[in-house]
C-alpha positions as a Markdown table, in Angstrom:
| # | Residue | x | y | z |
|---|---|---|---|---|
| 1 | Ser | 131.3 | 86.5 | 78.5 |
| 2 | Ser | 133.6 | 85.8 | 75.7 |
| 3 | Ile | 132.2 | 84.0 | 72.6 |
| 4 | Pro | 134.6 | 82.0 | 70.4 |
| 5 | Leu | 135.1 | 83.8 | 67.1 |
| 6 | Pro | 133.8 | 80.9 | 64.9 |
| 7 | Glu | 130.5 | 81.1 | 66.8 |
| 8 | Ile | 130.0 | 84.8 | 65.9 |
| 9 | Pro | 128.1 | 85.2 | 62.6 |
| 10 | Val | 130.1 | 87.4 | 60.1 |
| 11 | Lys | 127.2 | 89.9 | 59.9 |
| 12 | Leu | 127.5 | 90.5 | 63.6 |
| 13 | Arg | 131.2 | 91.3 | 63.6 |
| 14 | Cys | 133.0 | 94.6 | 63.7 |
| 15 | Thr | 134.6 | 95.4 | 60.3 |
| 16 | Ile | 137.8 | 96.5 | 62.0 |
| 17 | Cys | 138.6 | 94.1 | 64.8 |
| 18 | Asn | 136.4 | 91.2 | 63.7 |
| 19 | Asp | 135.0 | 90.7 | 67.2 |
| 20 | Leu | 131.3 | 90.9 | 68.1 |
| 21 | Ala | 130.0 | 94.4 | 67.2 |
| 22 | Arg | 128.8 | 95.6 | 70.7 |
| 23 | Arg | 127.6 | 99.2 | 70.8 |
| 24 | Ala | 127.6 | 99.0 | 67.0 |
| 25 | Val | 127.9 | 102.2 | 64.9 |
| 26 | Lys | 127.9 | 102.7 | 61.2 |
| 27 | Leu | 130.8 | 104.5 | 59.5 |
| 28 | Pro | 129.3 | 107.5 | 57.5 |
| 29 | Cys | 131.8 | 107.2 | 54.7 |
| 30 | Cys | 131.5 | 103.5 | 53.7 |
| 31 | Glu | 128.5 | 102.3 | 55.6 |
| 32 | Gln | 130.5 | 99.6 | 57.4 |
| 33 | Ser | 129.5 | 98.6 | 60.9 |
| 34 | Ile | 132.1 | 98.7 | 63.7 |
| 35 | Cys | 132.0 | 98.1 | 67.4 |
| 36 | Gly | 131.9 | 100.9 | 70.0 |
| 37 | Asn | 135.5 | 100.1 | 71.1 |
| 38 | Cys | 136.9 | 100.6 | 67.6 |
| 39 | Arg | 134.8 | 103.8 | 67.2 |
| 40 | Asp | 136.3 | 105.2 | 70.4 |
| 41 | Lys | 139.8 | 104.6 | 68.9 |
| 42 | Leu | 139.2 | 105.9 | 65.4 |
| 43 | Pro | 142.5 | 107.4 | 64.1 |
| 44 | Gly | 140.9 | 110.3 | 62.1 |
| 45 | Val | 141.0 | 108.3 | 58.9 |
| 46 | Cys | 138.6 | 105.5 | 58.1 |
| 47 | Pro | 140.5 | 102.2 | 58.5 |
| 48 | Val | 138.2 | 100.6 | 56.0 |
| 49 | Cys | 138.1 | 103.1 | 53.0 |
| 50 | Asp | 140.7 | 105.7 | 54.0 |
| 51 | His | 138.2 | 108.6 | 54.0 |
| 52 | Ser | 139.2 | 111.5 | 56.1 |
| 53 | Pro | 138.4 | 113.4 | 58.3 |
| 54 | Leu | 136.6 | 110.9 | 60.4 |
| 55 | Thr | 135.7 | 111.5 | 64.0 |
| 56 | Pro | 133.8 | 109.2 | 66.4 |
| 57 | Asp | 131.0 | 111.7 | 66.9 |
| 58 | Ile | 129.9 | 111.5 | 63.2 |
| 59 | Cys | 129.3 | 107.8 | 63.4 |
| 60 | Lys | 125.6 | 106.9 | 63.7 |
| 61 | Asp | 124.3 | 104.2 | 66.1 |
| 62 | Asn | 123.4 | 101.1 | 64.2 |
| 63 | Thr | 120.3 | 100.3 | 66.2 |
| 64 | Ala | 119.3 | 97.3 | 64.0 |
| 65 | Leu | 122.7 | 95.7 | 64.5 |
| 66 | Arg | 122.7 | 96.5 | 68.2 |
| 67 | Thr | 119.3 | 94.8 | 68.6 |
| 68 | Thr | 120.5 | 91.7 | 66.6 |
| 69 | Val | 123.7 | 91.5 | 68.8 |
| 70 | Ala | 121.6 | 91.7 | 72.0 |
| 71 | Val | 119.3 | 88.9 | 70.8 |
| 72 | Phe | 122.4 | 86.8 | 69.8 |
| 73 | Leu | 124.0 | 87.4 | 73.2 |
| 74 | Arg | 120.8 | 86.3 | 75.0 |
| 75 | Thr | 120.5 | 83.2 | 72.8 |
| 76 | Ala | 124.2 | 82.4 | 73.4 |
| 77 | Glu | 123.8 | 82.7 | 77.2 |
| 78 | Lys | 121.0 | 80.1 | 77.1 |
| 79 | Lys | 123.2 | 77.5 | 75.4 |
């Protein structure tokens, strides 16, 4: 289900692609949250702060954001 961008709160968006941060992880270098899709495609250098090296496996799951996104999605489905 695709949610229109204006309806996605900024704090629930991926720092890189600006879409909903599904499977959210936190970048270890700059603490920014990104979605799982962007994590899977990390180029080896942080697209936010230019830190390198950066590999997908050193990104930590952002469990708090994942929970918030799940609640947001459940609420959006009820609308």
